[in-house]
N, C-alpha and C positions, 0 to 999 in steps of 0.2 A: 291381614289375610281375608280374602273374599270368601265368605262362607256359602255363597250361592243361595241365599235366602231371599233375595230381593223379589218383592211381589208375592211372597207366600202369605197365605191367610192364616193367622195364629189366634187361637182362642185361649185366653188365660183366665182361670177362675181365681178368686181371692186376690184381685189385682189392685186393690185400693191402698195398700200399704206394704211396708216391709219388703220381703223377697218378691212378692207379687208385683209391686210397683217397679222394683229393679228389673224384673223380667220384662215388663212392658217396655221399659226404656231401652234395654239391649236389643230386643227384637225390632223396635221402631228404628233404632240406629242402623240395623241391618237392612232396612228398607221394606220391612214386612207391613202388611195391613193387619190391624188388630181388632179383635172383639174382646172387650174387657168386662168381666162380671165381678160383682161383690154385693154385699148388702148395702154399702154406703155409696149411693149413687152420686151424691155431691162430690165426694172425693174422686170418684172415677171421672166425672166431668172435668174437674180441674186438671187431672193427669192427662186426659185426652187432649184438652186444649193446649197444654204445654208441649206434648209430644208432637202434635200436628204442626204447631208453630215452628218447632225446632227441626223436625225431620221431614215434614211434608207429606207423610203417608196418611192413609185413611184410618181413623180410630173411632170405632163405635163402642158404646157402653150400654150395659144392661144391669139394672138392679135385680138381684136374685138371692134367695136364701136356700141353699142346697138341703137344708133340713126339712123343707116343706115338700109335700107330695107333688109330683109332676114338675118340680123345679128343673131337674136335669132335662126333661123333655122340652120344656119351654126354652131353656138356654140353647139347646142344640137346634131347635127349629128357627130361632131368631138369628143365630150365628150363620146358618146356611152351610155351604160347603167350605170346609177348612182343610188346610194341609197339616197343621200342627195343633195338637191339644196339649196344654200344660195344666195338669191337675195340681192346684196349689191351695185351694180353699180349706180352711179349717185349722183349729188349734185344739188339740186334745188336752183336757185339764190334768194338772199334776195332782199328786196325792196318793196315799196308799189305798188298800182295798176297802177300808172303812171310811176314809175321808172322801172318796169319790162314790157317791151313792148311785143306785141303779139308774135313776133319771139322768143324772149328769153324765154317766158313762154312755148311755144310749144317745144322748144329745151330741156328745163329742164324736161318736162313731157315725151318727147320721150324716154329719157334714163331711168329715174327712174320709173315713173308711168306706161307707156306703156311697158317699158322694163321688169318690173316685171310681168306684165300681160301676155305678149307674152311668156316669159320664162316659166311661170307657165302653160299656156295652152299646150305648147309642151311637157314639162317634165311630167306633170300630166298624159297625155295620155300614155306615155311610162311606167310610174310607175304603172298605173292601169293594163296594159297588163302583167306586171311582178308580180303584186299582192302585192306590198309594196312600201313604200317610205316616205320621209319627205321633206317638203318644208318650208324653214325659210325665212322670209322677214325682213330685217333690214330697219325699217321705220323712226322713229324719233318722239320725243315727241311734235314737232310742230303741229302734227295732233290733239293733245288734248288741246293745248294752242293757241287759235286763235289769230293771231298777224297781225295787219294791216301792220307792216313793214316787214313781211315775208309772205305776202298773198299767193304767188305762192306756197311756200313750205308748209304752213299750210293746204292749200286746197288739194295739192297733197298727203300729208301724211295722211290726213283724208280719202281721197279716198282709199288709200292703206290699211288703217285700216279696212274700210268697206269691201274691196275686200277679205282681209285675213279672216275675220270672215264669210263672205258669203261662200267662198270656203271651209274653214276649218270646218264649221258647219256640212257639209254633207260628208266630205272626208273620215272619218273613215269607212263609208260604203264600200269604195274601199281599205281599209287598208292603207290609206295615211293620214298623219298628216300635217296640214298647220297651222303655228304659226307665229306670228309677235313679234318683239322686238322694243320698242321705247326708244332708248338711248336719254338722255339729252346731255349736254355738255360733250365731250370726249376729252381727252388730245392728240389731233392730231394737225398737222400743220394748218389744216383748222380752228379749233376753235381759235387758236392763231391769225390767220389773221383776223377772224371775230371780235375778241375782240380789236385788234389794230384799225380796222376801226371804231368801236363804240367809242373807246377812242379819236380818231381823231375828230369824229363828236361832241363829248360832250365837250372835253377840248382843242381841237386843238393840241393834243400831243399823238401820238400813243404809246409812251413809257410807258404811264400810264395804259396800258391794264391790268397789274397785279392787279390793284385796283379793276377792274371789276371781275376778276377771283376770288379774295378773298371773294366776296359776295356769292359765291356758297356754298352749304353745305360742311362742313369740310374744307372750304377755298380752294377748288380745283375742277377741273373737274374730271370725272371718268377716271380711267386708262383703256386703250384699253383691257387689260387682263380681267378686271372686266366685260366687255361686252362679250368678246369672250368666256369666260368660260361658261356663260349662254347659248350661242348658242350651245356649245358642249353638255351640259346637255339636252337641249331641243331636240337635234337630236338623243339622245340615247334611248335605250329601257327602261331606268329608268324613262323616261317621256312618256311612251307609251299611257297614257290616256289623253294626252294634245293635243287638236286641236281646231281651231277656236278661239284662245285666243290671247291677246296682253299683253306683259309684259313690263311695263315701268320701266326703270332704270335711274333715274335722281336725286337720293339723296333726293327724296320727293318734288322736285320743283313743280310738277303738283298738288300734294295734298295740298301744301301750297296755291297755287293760287285758289283752289276750296273752301277755307274756307271763 
């Protein structure tokens, strides 16, 4: 399927690993020019070299930490005019209300919650001036599954869901689409580490994490590509009537819990 994305300029935050790296690959495969940001510039450079060699598009990189003042402004200025923004940076810490202290809570929200909001505020204004654009937010199904042991993340993700719907509900008036994706467990190093920690807490043996993974639908987490392909479709003209919506991709976990 030709998604009509060839030549589009795409800015992806948190692009050095996991879903972010997968997003970069899918958009490069579609013929997009990329601007990739993350704190780990060396990883970005390796990804950029690989994608340029394989797909031939332009890939620029920028080291940036969205928890720092003015970081969003610096990213947007260096990226220039873009057609698609993918907000992906940040991982909110797990733990209950007492395990996540105030400093850790604010640090997690500075990158993911406020980072998404700051990037959207700046990029939206530029897209409005140009007359078009797409903003995609990688959020997480924790915002739909309120979890005492992930209270900081559940609360932050729920806030980003509300933010996405609030902005995306009216953004088509400016020919801009704002859409969110809520992945469940995805096969990245992060989910493996989380499962190892839970196995250690439950059985005192982190090597039993595979037993927890086996409880997921189809006995596995989602592949990165299964998430990234959805982002590419949502960014494309084939999804031109989609805005202010959240798409949950978790093998039905959220629906099971609602029964």
